[in-house]
N, C-alpha and C positions, 0 to 999 in steps of 0.2 A: 325765279331764280332772278331775272332782272332786274325787279323791283327790289331784291336783297343786295344788289350791286349798287342800284343807283341812291338807296338810302344809306351805303357804306361811303360811296363818294360824296354825297351832301354831307352828312357827318364830317369826313375828311377837309371837307373844303370850309366847313363853320368852323372848325377848329382854329384858334387862334396860332399865327406863325409868322415867318416872314413873306412880304407881299412879293418880292422880287429875290433875285438874284443878287442883287447889287445891295438890298436891303440885309441879306445875312450875311453877306461879306463885310459890310459895314459895323454891324452888329456885332459881331464875334472880333473884329478889328478893335473895337471902342472895349469890348471885354478882355482880350487879350491885354491890351495898353494899361488896363487898371489891377492886372494880377500880379503884385509884387509878393511873390511868395504866399499870400492866402488866396489861392485862386478861388478854391471852394468856395470861401465867402461871396464873391464878386460873383461867380458864377452862378449862384443861389439866388443874388439878389436882383441882377441883370433878368435871368431867363425865367424866374417864378415872381417874384413881384414887380418888373417895372413892366417887362415883355408881356409877362403872362403867358409866354409860348406852351408851358409844361405847369402843371399844376403841383405841389407839393409830393402829394404821392406818387406822380410820374416821374418827377424829378430823382427823388429817392431811388425808384425801381432803375431807371436807366444809368444814375452817377454809379449805382451797385454794379450793373453789368460793366460800363466803362471802368471800373475800377478794376476787376478780374481778369478784365483783356491786356494783352500784352500793349505798351505804348503809353504815353500820357495821358491820363482822365479825362483833360478839358478836349484833348483831341478827339478821345474815340467818342466821347459824348457829340462833339462839334461833327463829326461824320454822321451820327446817328439823326442828329435834328435835320442835317443837309439832305440825308437822303432820304427822311421824311418827307422834306418839303419838295423837293426838284430831283429827286432820284441821285444819281452816280453824279452827274454834273453840280448839285447841290452841295455833295459831300465834297467834291473838291473845293469847291467855292470856301465852304466854314473852314476847311485847312488851312485854304490860301489867307483869309481872314486874320487867322490864329497864329500864321506865322512872319507874315510880312514887315508889317512894322516894328514888330518886337525883333526880329532878326537885324532890321538895318540899324534900329537904336541900342542894339546888343553890340553890334561892330563897332561902331561910335562910342560906346562904354568902354570896351574893352580898349581899345586903344587909348583911351585916355585914362582907364584905371592901372597901365601896365605902369605910369612914372609915379602915381601916389600910391600904390597899393601897401609899399611899409609904413607911409604915414600915422600916427598914432590916433589921431581923429577919426581917420576912414575905417580903422579895426575898432573901434570902438562904436562908431554908428552902426555898422555889419551886427555887431553882436547886442547892440541894446533893440536893434529891430527884431531880433531872435521872441521877444514878451508879445510884440504886438502881431506876428505872425501867430503865434499858440492862442493870444485872445480871440484872433478872428476866425480859427478853427474848430476852437471850444464852444464860441457862440455861435457859430450857423451849425453844430450837431446840436446845441440845444434846441435851436428853432427848428430842425428836421425832425425831432424826436416825436412833436407830435403828430406825424404822419405814421407813427407806430399803432395807435389808438384803431386806425383802419386796415391795418394790415391783417391778414389772414392767421399769424402768429399770434396776436394780441399784444397787450402794451407788455404785460408781466413777462410773458417770453422773449417778447423784442430785449426787452430791457435787460435781462439774462442773458440772452447770447450777447448783447452787444458788449455786457461788463465781463465776459467770459474772455471775448476777441481781446478785448483792452488790454487784460491781464494778461494773457498768453503773449500779445506781443510786446506792450512797453514793460512790463514786471517781470515775465519768464525767459525773454528773448525768444520764443520758438520761432523757426522757419514761417514766414509769412506763406509760402506754399501750400505749406503742412497744416495752418490754421485753415485756410482757406478750403481745402479738402474736407478736413474734419465738421469743422463749425460750419463751414458753408453747405457741404453736404446735406447734414443734420438738419440745417434751416429749411433747406428747399424740401426735403423729404416730410417733414411736419408739417409746413404750410401746402403742400401739394395735397395731404390725407387731411388735412381740415378743409380744404376748396373740396373735394370731393364728396366729403361729408354734407359739408354746405349745401351743394348743388342737389345734393339725395334728399335732405329736407325741403329744400325749393320744390323739387321736383314733386314730392308726396302732397306737398300743400296744395299745389296746383292743381294736382289729381283730384284731391277732394273739393276742390271749389270749384270744377268744372262736373265731376259726375255728379247727374240728378241724386235726389234725395228720395230715400227707397220708403217706398208706402208703409206702414206701422200697421 
């Protein structure tokens, strides 16, 4: 039992992550200062590609959990990563990193924006950024789609459920909670059953390998 715990501790220690609470705070502060609307693209690039704190598969799984929980997605993800690294204090540090500098900048911009909000060039600039943000989200979605090949659902079912979700929300304008309950529950049940079946096949294969050959 103790050896199992030691192995789990060693694996956890070897897993890439923030080396200190200061590193955690600064990392999420830098991440937050880049999140101009297309926060998903920034989070994926910083945590998966640059820092490698998460693999693509882990990021998709944890972002999915963060998205169905109440509150901002990136804050929920920050809480999970901070808690995994340093417990409750890590979760608080991650949230502090996400909101401290953006809050200060937001207060300054809000004070300046009040005097020029009706200017035509300001309105045109804000509308023009919509296309950029949409492009960032689409590009990140396509990049994360590679994780479907390693998912229990498989590529076909994963793409099918993603397409149904997009159609329900973007085209049919169904309530998000309804879509999450129906399609989310369906996905979880199918993935759970597939996982059980894969485990049974793996156990049968291990038994056949371990059992001595019967004499002919």
